[in-house]
Structure formats: structure tokens, C-alpha cells
DSSP file (Angstrom, degrees, kcal/mol; ACC not computed):
  #  RESIDUE AA STRUCTURE BP1 BP2  ACC     N-H-->O    O-->H-N    N-H-->O    O-->H-N    TCO  KAPPA ALPHA  PHI   PSI    X-CA   Y-CA   Z-CA
    1    1 A M              0   0    0      0, 0.0     2,-0.4     0, 0.0     0, 0.0   0.000 360.0 360.0 360.0 132.5  161.1  119.1   52.7
    2    2 A K        -     0   0    0      1,-0.0     2,-0.3     0, 0.0     0, 0.0  -0.733 360.0-136.8 -92.0 132.2  157.8  118.7   54.6
    3    3 A A        -     0   0    0     -2,-0.4     2,-0.4     2,-0.0    -1,-0.0  -0.679  18.7-164.8 -86.9 139.9  157.9  118.4   58.4
    4    4 A S        -     0   0    0     -2,-0.3     2,-0.4     2,-0.0     0, 0.0  -0.968   4.6-153.9-125.8 146.0  155.8  115.8   60.0
    5    5 A Y        -     0   0    0     -2,-0.4     2,-0.6     2,-0.0    -2,-0.0  -0.945   0.4-158.2-119.4 136.1  154.8  115.5   63.7
    6    6 A V        -     0   0    0     -2,-0.4     2,-0.5     2,-0.0    -2,-0.0  -0.963  10.7-172.0-114.6 120.3  153.9  112.4   65.5
    7    7 A I        -     0   0    0     -2,-0.6     2,-0.7     3,-0.0     3,-0.1  -0.947  23.2-130.7-114.4 129.3  151.9  112.8   68.6
    8    8 A S     >  -     0   0    0     -2,-0.5     4,-0.7     1,-0.2    -2,-0.0  -0.683  17.7-167.8 -78.5 116.6  151.2  109.9   70.8
    9    9 A V  H  > S+     0   0    0     -2,-0.7     4,-2.7     1,-0.2     5,-0.3   0.806  72.9  76.0 -76.6 -30.1  147.5  109.9   71.5
   10   10 A G  H  > S+     0   0    0      1,-0.2     4,-2.3     2,-0.2    -1,-0.2   0.910  97.9  41.2 -50.8 -56.4  147.6  107.4   74.3
   11   11 A P  H  > S+     0   0    0      0, 0.0     4,-2.5     0, 0.0    -1,-0.2   0.871 115.2  52.5 -64.4 -35.3  149.0  109.7   77.1
   12   12 A L  H  X S+     0   0    0     -4,-0.7     4,-2.3     2,-0.2    -2,-0.2   0.925 111.0  46.1 -64.5 -44.0  146.7  112.5   76.0
   13   13 A V  H  X S+     0   0    0     -4,-2.7     4,-2.4     2,-0.2    -1,-0.2   0.906 112.7  51.0 -64.5 -41.3  143.6  110.4   76.2
   14   14 A A  H  X S+     0   0    0     -4,-2.3     4,-2.3    -5,-0.3    -2,-0.2   0.926 110.7  48.0 -63.2 -44.0  144.7  109.0   79.6
   15   15 A M  H  X S+     0   0    0     -4,-2.5     4,-2.4     1,-0.2    -1,-0.2   0.903 111.6  50.4 -64.1 -40.8  145.3  112.5   81.0
   16   16 A A  H  X S+     0   0    0     -4,-2.3     4,-2.3     2,-0.2    -1,-0.2   0.910 110.5  49.6 -63.2 -42.1  141.9  113.7   79.6
   17   17 A A  H  X S+     0   0    0     -4,-2.4     4,-2.2     1,-0.2    -2,-0.2   0.908 110.9  49.4 -64.1 -41.6  140.2  110.7   81.2
   18   18 A I  H  X S+     0   0    0     -4,-2.3     4,-2.4     2,-0.2    -2,-0.2   0.917 110.6  50.5 -63.5 -42.9  141.9  111.3   84.6
   19   19 A A  H  X S+     0   0    0     -4,-2.4     4,-2.5     1,-0.2     5,-0.2   0.912 110.1  50.1 -62.1 -42.7  140.8  115.0   84.4
   20   20 A V  H  X S+     0   0    0     -4,-2.3     4,-2.6     1,-0.2    -1,-0.2   0.914 110.8  49.5 -61.8 -43.0  137.2  114.0   83.7
   21   21 A C  H  X S+     0   0    0     -4,-2.2     4,-2.6     2,-0.2    -2,-0.2   0.916 111.5  48.7 -63.3 -43.4  137.2  111.6   86.7
   22   22 A I  H  X>S+     0   0    0     -4,-2.4     4,-2.2     2,-0.2     5,-0.6   0.929 113.5  46.0 -63.8 -45.6  138.6  114.2   89.0
   23   23 A V  I  X>S+     0   0    0     -4,-2.5     4,-1.4     1,-0.2     5,-1.0   0.924 115.1  47.5 -63.1 -44.4  136.1  116.9   88.0
   24   24 A T  I  <5S+     0   0    0     -4,-2.6     4,-0.4    -5,-0.2    -2,-0.2   0.906 115.2  45.0 -63.8 -42.2  133.3  114.4   88.2
   25   25 A A  I  <5S+     0   0    0     -4,-2.6    -1,-0.2    -5,-0.2    -2,-0.2   0.829 132.4  14.0 -74.1 -32.4  134.3  113.1   91.6
   26   26 A T  I  <5S+     0   0    0     -4,-2.2     3,-0.3    -5,-0.2    -3,-0.2   0.797 122.0  50.2-114.1 -40.0  135.0  116.5   93.3
   27   27 A G  I  <<S+     0   0    0     -4,-1.4    -3,-0.2    -5,-0.6    -4,-0.1   0.742 111.0  43.5 -80.0 -23.2  133.6  119.4   91.3
   28   28 A C  S   <S+     0   0    0     -5,-1.0     2,-0.2    -4,-0.4    -1,-0.2   0.500  93.7  89.0-103.6  -5.2  130.1  118.2   90.7
   29   29 A S  S    S-     0   0    0     -3,-0.3     3,-0.0    -5,-0.1    -4,-0.0  -0.626  76.5-113.9 -96.9 155.4  129.1  116.8   94.2
   30   30 A K        -     0   0    0     -2,-0.2     2,-0.1     1,-0.1    -2,-0.1  -0.564  40.4-100.7 -79.3 146.4  127.6  118.7   97.1
   31   31 A P    >   -     0   0    0      0, 0.0     3,-1.4     0, 0.0     4,-0.2  -0.427  23.8-127.6 -66.0 143.1  129.7  119.0  100.1
   32   32 A E  G >  S+     0   0    0      1,-0.3     3,-1.6     2,-0.2    -2,-0.0   0.799 105.1  68.8 -59.5 -30.2  128.8  116.6  102.9
   33   33 A A  G 3  S+     0   0    0      1,-0.3    -1,-0.3     3,-0.0    -3,-0.0   0.756  94.3  56.2 -63.4 -25.1  128.5  119.5  105.4
   34   34 A N  G <  S+     0   0    0     -3,-1.4    -1,-0.3     2,-0.1     2,-0.3   0.460  86.3 104.7 -87.6  -0.5  125.3  120.8  103.6
   35   35 A R    <   -     0   0    0     -3,-1.6     2,-0.3    -4,-0.2    33,-0.1  -0.583  69.5-129.5 -84.7 143.0  123.4  117.5  103.9
   36   36 A V        -     0   0    0     -2,-0.3    -2,-0.1     1,-0.1    -1,-0.0  -0.665  39.1 -96.8 -82.8 143.0  120.6  117.1  106.5
   37   37 A A        -     0   0    0     -2,-0.3    57,-0.4     1,-0.0     2,-0.3  -0.358  44.5-157.1 -61.8 139.8  121.0  113.9  108.6
   38   38 A V        -     0   0    0     55,-0.2   101,-0.1    52,-0.1    53,-0.1  -0.837   7.4-152.3-120.1 157.8  119.0  111.0  107.3
   39   39 A H  B     -A   92   0A   0     53,-2.4    53,-2.2    -2,-0.3   101,-0.1  -0.982  34.7 -92.6-131.4 140.4  117.6  107.9  109.0
   40   40 A P        -     0   0    0      0, 0.0   101,-1.5     0, 0.0     2,-0.4  -0.215  43.3-171.3 -56.2 136.6  116.9  104.4  107.3
   41   41 A V  E     +b  141   0B   0     42,-0.4    42,-2.2    99,-0.2     2,-0.3  -0.992   9.8 170.7-136.0 125.7  113.3  104.1  106.1
   42   42 A Q  E     +bC 142  82B   0     99,-2.5   101,-2.7    -2,-0.4     2,-0.3  -0.964  10.4 149.1-129.8 150.2  111.7  100.9  104.8
   43   43 A G  E     - C   0  81B   0     38,-2.2    38,-2.5    -2,-0.3     2,-0.3  -0.953  33.4-123.4-161.0 179.8  108.1  100.2  103.9
   44   44 A T  E     - C   0  80B   0     -2,-0.3   102,-2.4    36,-0.3     2,-0.3  -0.959  20.4-169.3-133.2 154.0  105.6   98.3  101.8
   45   45 A I  E     +d  146   0C   0     34,-2.3     7,-0.7    -2,-0.3     2,-0.3  -0.999   4.8 179.2-146.8 141.7  102.9   99.5   99.6
   46   46 A Q  E     -dE 147  51C   0    100,-2.2   102,-3.4    -2,-0.3     2,-0.5  -0.959  20.0-145.0-138.6 156.6  100.0   97.9   97.7
   47   47 A F  E >  S-dE 148  50C   0      3,-2.8     3,-1.6    -2,-0.3   102,-0.2  -0.985  89.1 -17.6-123.2 118.5   97.1   99.0   95.5
   48   48 A R  T 3  S-     0   0    0    100,-2.4    -1,-0.1    -2,-0.5   101,-0.1   0.885 130.3 -51.8  51.6  42.1   93.9   97.0   96.0
   49   49 A G  T 3  S+     0   0    0     99,-0.3     2,-0.4     1,-0.2    -1,-0.3   0.487 117.6 107.5  80.7   2.6   95.9   94.3   97.7
   50   50 A Q  E <  S-E   47   0C   0     -3,-1.6    -3,-2.8    29,-0.0    -1,-0.2  -0.900  74.7-107.3-117.8 142.9   98.5   93.9   95.0
   51   51 A A  E     -E   46   0C   0     -2,-0.4     2,-0.5    -5,-0.2    -5,-0.2  -0.348  22.4-142.8 -60.9 145.5  102.2   94.9   94.9
   52   52 A V    >   -     0   0    0     -7,-0.7     3,-2.5    24,-0.1    23,-0.3  -0.530  22.1-163.6-111.3  62.6  102.9   97.9   92.7
   53   53 A E  T 3  S+     0   0    0     -2,-0.5    23,-0.2    24,-0.3    24,-0.1  -0.215  73.2  15.3 -53.3 127.1  106.2   96.9   91.3
   54   54 A G  T 3  S+     0   0    0     21,-2.8    50,-0.3     1,-0.3    -1,-0.3   0.366  87.8 144.6  90.4  -4.2  108.1   99.8   89.7
   55   55 A A    <   -     0   0    0     -3,-2.5    20,-2.5    21,-0.2     2,-0.6  -0.331  48.5-127.1 -65.8 152.5  105.9  102.5   91.3
   56   56 A F  E     -FG  74 102D   0     46,-3.4    46,-2.0    18,-0.2     2,-0.4  -0.913  23.1-164.8-108.4 120.1  107.7  105.7   92.2
   57   57 A V  E     -FG  73 101D   0     16,-2.8    16,-2.2    -2,-0.6     2,-0.4  -0.882   4.9-172.9-107.7 132.6  107.2  106.9   95.9
   58   58 A S  E     -FG  72 100D   0     42,-2.6    42,-2.4    -2,-0.4     2,-0.6  -0.986  15.1-149.9-125.9 137.4  108.1  110.4   97.0
   59   59 A L  E     - G   0  99D   0     12,-2.8    40,-0.2    -2,-0.4    74,-0.0  -0.925  14.7-162.2-105.7 113.9  108.1  111.8  100.5
   60   60 A H  E     - G   0  98D   0     38,-3.0    38,-2.5    -2,-0.6    10,-0.1  -0.861  21.7-122.8-102.0 117.0  107.4  115.5  100.5
   61   61 A P  E >   - G   0  97D   0      0, 0.0     3,-0.6     0, 0.0    36,-0.2  -0.319  12.5-151.7 -58.9 133.5  108.3  117.4  103.7
   62   62 A Q  T 3  S+     0   0    0     34,-2.8     2,-0.2     1,-0.3    35,-0.1   0.818  95.3  31.8 -76.1 -30.9  105.3  119.1  105.3
   63   63 A N  T 3  S+     0   0    0     33,-0.5     2,-0.4     2,-0.0    -1,-0.3  -0.497  88.9 163.5-122.2  61.7  107.5  121.8  106.9
   64   64 A A    <   -     0   0    0     -3,-0.6     2,-0.2    -2,-0.2     3,-0.1  -0.638  27.0-152.2 -91.8 135.5  110.2  122.1  104.4
   65   65 A A    >   -     0   0    0     -2,-0.4     3,-1.9     1,-0.1    -2,-0.0  -0.570  47.4 -74.4 -88.4 163.6  112.7  125.0  104.2
   66   66 A D  T 3  S+     0   0    0      1,-0.2    -1,-0.1    -2,-0.2     0, 0.0  -0.328 120.4  26.7 -58.2 138.5  114.2  125.8  100.8
   67   67 A G  T 3  S+     0   0    0      1,-0.3    -1,-0.2    -3,-0.1    -3,-0.0   0.350  80.9 134.3  91.3  -5.8  116.9  123.3   99.9
   68   68 A V    <   -     0   0    0     -3,-1.9    -1,-0.3     1,-0.1    -4,-0.1  -0.660  55.7-125.1 -76.8 127.2  115.5  120.3  101.8
   69   69 A P        -     0   0    0      0, 0.0    -1,-0.1     0, 0.0    17,-0.1  -0.201   9.2-121.7 -71.3 162.8  115.5  117.3   99.5
   70   70 A T        -     0   0    0     15,-0.1   -10,-0.2   -10,-0.1    14,-0.1  -0.915  27.9-138.4-103.8 108.0  112.6  115.1   98.6
   71   71 A P        -     0   0    0      0, 0.0   -12,-2.8     0, 0.0     2,-0.3  -0.303  28.4-176.4 -64.1 154.0  113.3  111.5   99.6
   72   72 A R  E     -FH  58  84D   0     12,-2.6    12,-2.9   -14,-0.2     2,-0.3  -0.936  15.5-173.8-149.3 165.9  112.2  108.9   97.1
   73   73 A A  E     -F   57   0D   0    -16,-2.2   -16,-2.8    -2,-0.3     2,-0.4  -0.984  20.5-133.9-158.3 157.4  112.0  105.2   96.4
   74   74 A T  E     -F   56   0D   0      8,-0.3     8,-0.4    -2,-0.3     2,-0.3  -0.978  34.0-118.0-116.4 133.7  111.0  102.7   93.7
   75   75 A V        -     0   0    0    -20,-2.5   -21,-2.8    -2,-0.4     6,-0.2  -0.511  26.3-137.9 -77.4 133.3  108.8   99.8   94.7
   76   76 A A    >   -     0   0    0      4,-3.3     3,-2.1    -2,-0.3   -21,-0.2  -0.251  33.5 -90.7 -81.8 173.5  110.2   96.3   94.4
   77   77 A K  T 3  S+     0   0    0      1,-0.3   -24,-0.3     2,-0.1   -26,-0.1   0.818 126.9  50.8 -55.6 -36.4  108.4   93.2   93.0
   78   78 A D  T 3  S-     0   0    0    -26,-0.1    -1,-0.3     2,-0.1     3,-0.1   0.378 122.3-102.8 -86.3   5.3  107.2   92.2   96.5
   79   79 A G  S <  S+     0   0    0     -3,-2.1   -34,-2.3     1,-0.3     2,-0.1   0.414  80.4 129.7  90.3  -1.8  105.8   95.7   97.2
   80   80 A S  E     -C   44   0B   0    -36,-0.2    -4,-3.3    -5,-0.1     2,-0.3  -0.465  33.6-174.0 -84.9 158.0  108.7   96.8   99.5
   81   81 A F  E     -C   43   0B   0    -38,-2.5   -38,-2.2    -6,-0.2     2,-0.4  -0.992  16.9-153.1-148.9 151.9  110.7  100.0   99.2
   82   82 A T  E     -C   42   0B   0     -8,-0.4    -8,-0.3    -2,-0.3     7,-0.3  -0.998  28.5-124.8-126.5 127.2  113.7  101.6  100.8
   83   83 A V        -     0   0    0    -42,-2.2     8,-1.8    -2,-0.4     2,-0.4  -0.447  23.2-168.3 -80.4 142.0  113.9  105.3  100.8
   84   84 A S  B     +H   72   0D   0    -12,-2.9   -12,-2.6     5,-0.2     4,-0.1  -0.976  18.6 163.5-126.4 141.0  116.9  107.3   99.4
   85   85 A T  S    S-     0   0    0      2,-0.6   -15,-0.1    -2,-0.4    -1,-0.1   0.676  84.6  -5.8-116.9 -57.0  117.7  111.0   99.8
   86   86 A Y  S    S+     0   0    0      1,-0.3     2,-0.3     5,-0.1    -2,-0.1   0.797 132.9  18.8-106.3 -48.6  121.3  111.6   98.8
   87   87 A D  S >  S-     0   0    0      1,-0.1     3,-1.8     4,-0.1    -2,-0.6  -0.797 104.0 -63.0-123.8 164.1  122.7  108.1   98.2
   88   88 A G  T 3  S-     0   0    0     -2,-0.3    -4,-0.1     1,-0.3    -5,-0.1  -0.229 114.5 -14.3 -52.8 123.1  121.1  104.7   97.5
   89   89 A D  T 3  S+     0   0    0     -7,-0.3    -1,-0.3     1,-0.1    -5,-0.2   0.731  90.2 135.1  58.8  28.7  118.9  103.5  100.4
   90   90 A D    <   -     0   0    0     -3,-1.8     2,-0.3     1,-0.3    -6,-0.2   0.697  58.3-129.1 -82.1 -17.5  120.4  106.1  102.8
   91   91 A G        -     0   0    0     -8,-1.8    -1,-0.3    -4,-0.3   -19,-0.2  -0.744  23.1 -70.7 111.3-157.7  117.0  107.1  104.3
   92   92 A A  B     -A   39   0A   0    -53,-2.2   -53,-2.4    -2,-0.3     3,-0.1  -0.960  42.6 -96.4-141.5 155.0  115.2  110.3  104.9
   93   93 A P        -     0   0    0      0, 0.0   -55,-0.2     0, 0.0    43,-0.1  -0.327  54.1 -87.9 -66.8 156.4  115.5  113.3  107.3
   94   94 A E  S    S+     0   0    0    -57,-0.4     2,-0.2    41,-0.1    43,-0.2  -0.321  81.6  78.2 -59.2 145.9  113.4  113.4  110.5
   95   95 A G  E    S- I   0 136D   0     41,-2.4    41,-3.2    -3,-0.1     2,-0.4  -0.823  78.6 -58.8 145.2-179.3  110.0  115.0  110.0
   96   96 A D  E     - I   0 135D   0     -2,-0.2   -34,-2.8    39,-0.2   -33,-0.5  -0.811  50.4-171.2-100.5 139.2  106.4  114.7  108.8
   97   97 A Y  E     -GI  61 134D   0     37,-2.9    37,-1.9    -2,-0.4     2,-0.5  -0.940  26.3-139.4-133.6 148.4  105.8  113.9  105.1
   98   98 A V  E     -GI  60 133D   0    -38,-2.5   -38,-3.0    -2,-0.3     2,-0.5  -0.936  32.4-141.1 -99.8 131.8  103.0  113.7  102.6
   99   99 A V  E     -G   59   0D   0     33,-3.1    33,-0.5    -2,-0.5     2,-0.4  -0.813  16.5-169.4 -99.7 129.9  103.5  110.6  100.4
  100  100 A T  E     -G   58   0D   0    -42,-2.4   -42,-2.6    -2,-0.5     2,-0.4  -0.920   3.9-167.8-113.5 147.5  102.8  110.7   96.6
  101  101 A V  E     -G   57   0D   0     23,-2.8     2,-0.4    -2,-0.4   -44,-0.2  -0.999   7.7-179.9-137.4 132.7  102.8  107.6   94.5
  102  102 A Q  E     -G   56   0D   0    -46,-2.0   -46,-3.4    -2,-0.4     2,-0.4  -0.996   6.0-168.7-132.5 140.0  102.8  107.2   90.7
  103  103 A W        -     0   0    0     -2,-0.4    16,-2.6   -48,-0.2     2,-1.1  -0.873   3.7-176.2-134.5 100.4  102.8  103.9   88.8
  104  104 A Y  E     -J  118   0E   0     -2,-0.4    14,-0.2   -50,-0.3    12,-0.1  -0.766  17.6-155.6 -98.0  89.8  103.4  104.1   85.1
  105  105 A K  E     -     0   0E   0     -2,-1.1    11,-1.4    12,-0.7     9,-0.1  -0.427  25.3-107.4 -67.4 137.1  103.0  100.4   84.0
  106  106 A P  E     -J  115   0E   0      0, 0.0     2,-0.3     0, 0.0     9,-0.2  -0.350  34.3-164.0 -66.3 143.5  104.9   99.7   80.8
  107  107 A V  E     -J  114   0E   0      7,-3.0     7,-2.8    -3,-0.1     2,-0.5  -0.940  22.3-113.1-124.8 150.9  102.9   99.3   77.6
  108  108 A R  E     -J  113   0E   0     -2,-0.3     2,-0.5     5,-0.2     5,-0.2  -0.725  27.9-179.0 -88.3 127.2  104.1   97.7   74.3
  109  109 A V  E >  S-J  112   0E   0      3,-3.2     3,-2.0    -2,-0.5     2,-0.4  -0.930  70.0 -50.6-124.2 103.2  104.4  100.0   71.3
  110  110 A G  T 3  S-     0   0    0     -2,-0.5    -2,-0.0     1,-0.3     0, 0.0  -0.570 122.9 -22.8  66.3-124.2  105.6   97.9   68.4
  111  111 A N  T 3  S+     0   0    0     -2,-0.4     2,-0.3    -3,-0.1    -1,-0.3   0.407 124.4  88.0 -95.3   0.9  108.6   96.1   69.7
  112  112 A D  E <   -J  109   0E   0     -3,-2.0    -3,-3.2     2,-0.0     2,-0.5  -0.717  67.3-139.4-104.6 150.5  109.3   98.6   72.4
  113  113 A L  E     +J  108   0E   0     -2,-0.3     2,-0.3    -5,-0.2    -5,-0.2  -0.935  30.9 175.7-101.6 128.4  108.1   98.9   76.0
  114  114 A V  E     -J  107   0E   0     -7,-2.8    -7,-3.0    -2,-0.5     2,-0.3  -0.889  39.8 -85.2-129.5 160.3  107.4  102.5   77.0
  115  115 A G  E     -J  106   0E   0     -2,-0.3   -10,-0.1    -9,-0.2     3,-0.1  -0.490  47.4-160.0 -67.7 126.5  105.9  104.1   80.1
  116  116 A G  E     -     0   0E   0    -11,-1.4    -1,-0.1    -2,-0.3     3,-0.1  -0.059  35.8 -56.3 -89.7-164.5  102.1  104.1   80.0
  117  117 A P  E     -     0   0E   0      0, 0.0   -12,-0.7     0, 0.0     2,-0.4  -0.327  65.0 -87.9 -74.0 160.2   99.7  106.3   81.9
  118  118 A N  E     -J  104   0E   0    -14,-0.2   -14,-0.2     1,-0.1     4,-0.1  -0.568  39.1-164.3 -66.5 121.8   99.7  106.5   85.7
  119  119 A V        +     0   0    0    -16,-2.6    -1,-0.1    -2,-0.4   -15,-0.1   0.440  59.9  88.6 -94.6   0.4   97.4  103.6   86.7
  120  120 A L  S    S-     0   0    0    -17,-0.2   -17,-0.1     1,-0.1     5,-0.1  -0.620  97.1 -82.3 -91.0 155.9   96.9  104.8   90.3
  121  121 A P    >   -     0   0    0      0, 0.0     3,-1.8     0, 0.0     4,-0.3  -0.318  41.7-120.9 -55.1 139.7   94.1  107.2   91.2
  122  122 A A  G >  S+     0   0    0      1,-0.3     3,-1.9     2,-0.2     4,-0.4   0.747 105.1  74.0 -57.8 -26.9   95.2  110.7   90.5
  123  123 A R  G >  S+     0   0    0      1,-0.3     3,-0.8     2,-0.2     6,-0.3   0.801  91.0  57.4 -60.3 -27.8   94.8  111.8   94.1
  124  124 A Y  G <  S+     0   0    0     -3,-1.8   -23,-2.8     1,-0.2    -1,-0.3   0.575  97.0  63.5 -79.9  -8.5   97.9  109.9   95.1
  125  125 A A  G <  S+     0   0    0     -3,-1.9     2,-0.4    -4,-0.3    -1,-0.2   0.530  96.8  64.4 -91.2  -6.9  100.1  111.8   92.6
  126  126 A S    X>  -     0   0    0     -3,-0.8     4,-2.1    -4,-0.4     3,-0.7  -0.938  67.2-144.8-124.1 139.2   99.6  115.2   94.3
  127  127 A T  T 34 S+     0   0    0     -2,-0.4    -1,-0.1     1,-0.2   -28,-0.1   0.750 103.7  60.7 -67.7 -21.9  100.7  116.6   97.7
  128  128 A Q  T 34 S+     0   0    0      1,-0.1    -1,-0.2   -30,-0.0    -5,-0.1   0.764 119.3  22.9 -74.4 -25.6   97.4  118.6   97.7
  129  129 A T  T <4 S+     0   0    0     -3,-0.7     2,-0.2    -6,-0.3    -2,-0.2   0.552  90.9 109.0-121.6 -11.6   95.2  115.5   97.5
  130  130 A S     <  -     0   0    0     -4,-2.1    -6,-0.1     1,-0.1   -30,-0.1  -0.499  44.6-166.4 -70.8 134.9   97.2  112.5   98.8
  131  131 A D        +     0   0    0     -2,-0.2     2,-0.6   -33,-0.1    -1,-0.1   0.247  55.7 109.7-102.3  11.4   95.9  111.3  102.2
  132  132 A V        +     0   0    0    -33,-0.5   -33,-3.1    14,-0.0     2,-0.4  -0.792  43.8 170.3 -91.7 118.7   99.1  109.2  102.8
  133  133 A K  E     -I   98   0D   0     -2,-0.6     2,-0.3   -35,-0.2   -35,-0.2  -0.974   9.6-177.6-130.6 144.8  101.2  110.7  105.5
  134  134 A V  E     -I   97   0D   0    -37,-1.9   -37,-2.9    -2,-0.4     2,-0.4  -0.957  17.6-141.9-136.8 156.2  104.2  109.3  107.4
  135  135 A R  E     -I   96   0D   0     -2,-0.3     2,-0.5   -39,-0.2   -39,-0.2  -0.982  12.4-155.5-118.5 130.2  106.5  110.5  110.2
  136  136 A I  E     -I   95   0D   0    -41,-3.2   -41,-2.4    -2,-0.4     2,-0.2  -0.915  15.7-173.0-105.5 128.4  110.2  109.7  110.1
  137  137 A A        -     0   0    0     -2,-0.5     2,-0.0   -43,-0.2    -2,-0.0  -0.698  37.0 -77.9-114.4 168.4  112.1  109.6  113.4
  138  138 A A  S    S+     0   0    0     -2,-0.2     2,-0.2   -99,-0.0    -1,-0.1  -0.384 100.4  19.8 -61.4 142.6  115.7  109.4  114.4
  139  139 A G  S    S-     0   0    0   -101,-0.1     2,-0.1     2,-0.1    -2,-0.1  -0.495 115.4  -9.6  94.3-165.4  116.9  105.8  114.1
  140  140 A E        -     0   0    0     -2,-0.2     2,-0.5  -101,-0.1   -99,-0.2  -0.440  61.2-159.9 -69.2 137.9  115.5  102.9  112.0
  141  141 A N  E     +b   41   0B   0   -101,-1.5   -99,-2.5    -2,-0.1     2,-0.6  -0.971  14.2 179.8-125.9 117.5  112.0  103.5  110.5
  142  142 A H  E     -b   42   0B   0     -2,-0.5   -99,-0.2  -101,-0.2  -101,-0.1  -0.921  27.1-144.5-112.7 100.8  109.8  100.6  109.5
  143  143 A L        -     0   0    0   -101,-2.7   -99,-0.1    -2,-0.6     3,-0.1  -0.234  20.1-101.7 -67.8 151.7  106.6  102.2  108.1
  144  144 A Q        -     0   0    0      1,-0.1  -100,-0.2  -101,-0.1    -1,-0.1  -0.440  57.1 -85.0 -62.6 145.9  103.2  100.7  108.6
  145  145 A P        -     0   0    0      0, 0.0     2,-0.5     0, 0.0  -100,-0.2  -0.305  43.7-134.6 -56.6 137.4  102.1   99.0  105.4
  146  146 A I  E     -d   45   0C   0   -102,-2.4  -100,-2.2    -3,-0.1     2,-0.6  -0.854  18.0-166.4 -99.1 124.7  100.5  101.5  102.9
  147  147 A Q  E     -d   46   0C   0     -2,-0.5     2,-0.3  -102,-0.2  -100,-0.2  -0.941   3.6-162.9-113.9 111.3   97.3  100.4  101.3
  148  148 A L  E      d   47   0C   0   -102,-3.4  -100,-2.4    -2,-0.6   -99,-0.3  -0.719 360.0 360.0 -91.0 145.1   96.1  102.4   98.3
  149  149 A R              0   0    0     -2,-0.3    -1,-0.1  -102,-0.2  -102,-0.1   0.349 360.0 360.0-127.4 360.0   92.5  102.1   97.2
């Protein structure tokens, strides 16, 4: 006589899903205590007078110690951006920054849209050559409009 075993998959799948959620929520995140305080930062940016929707903005700390994050933002359709460091739109730590900007306009390849070349002057893509600098202070920060040429 052959023995057969019936295992209910439902509870096993549910337990595995719960375990994955717990590990994801607790095991992979950085402790809040290691975060540097951030302050809200908003700004606008244009290239030759036009909004650069989808451009990627990075704020590189000028006097950064190891482990200090690089705040970043993506430019909206109207040219505005809100900076994020740890969580969406949370801001940036106090300090002086060199700003880099890259704008990879999508191009059509067959039926697909893919990232094309950076259409901004190369000097804005490097901390060594970018002349865009900002200072972030404690509290709300509304940056002066950035005009790229």
C-alpha cells in the first residue's frame, strides 16, 4: 500500500509571505539613528529658458565625510523639483553643494522608448566642471531658479 501525504500549501505560502515582509521591513533598512537631519528643498531649473522635464538633479556635498548621502531629484513637467535624501521629498542635509544635472530625453527605437544621450552640456554632469552651487540651511529651502545655458 502506497502512502500519500497531503500538504496544505495555503498556510505555508502565507507564512513565507509574512517572513519576507518582516525581513524587508526590518532587516534591510538603515536605522533612523544613523541618518543626518534633512531640511525641505524645492527649486526650479531650466535649460535655455525651457523646463527640463525628467532631468536628474544631484546635490554633491562639498565637504562630505564618508557615508554622507547625495540628495537627488527628478524635474517635473513645469521645471520644478523637490529634493530627496532618504525618503521621497524629505529634503537635504545642511551644507554647501555642487549640483549636477543630466537629461536623457527618450528616443524611439522601433516601438520602444529608451533613454537617449544626455542633451545638456557635459559640464553640468560632473562635480569637477559644474558651476551650479547651492547652500542648504536649516528649515525650508526655496532655491533661486537655476538657469542652465
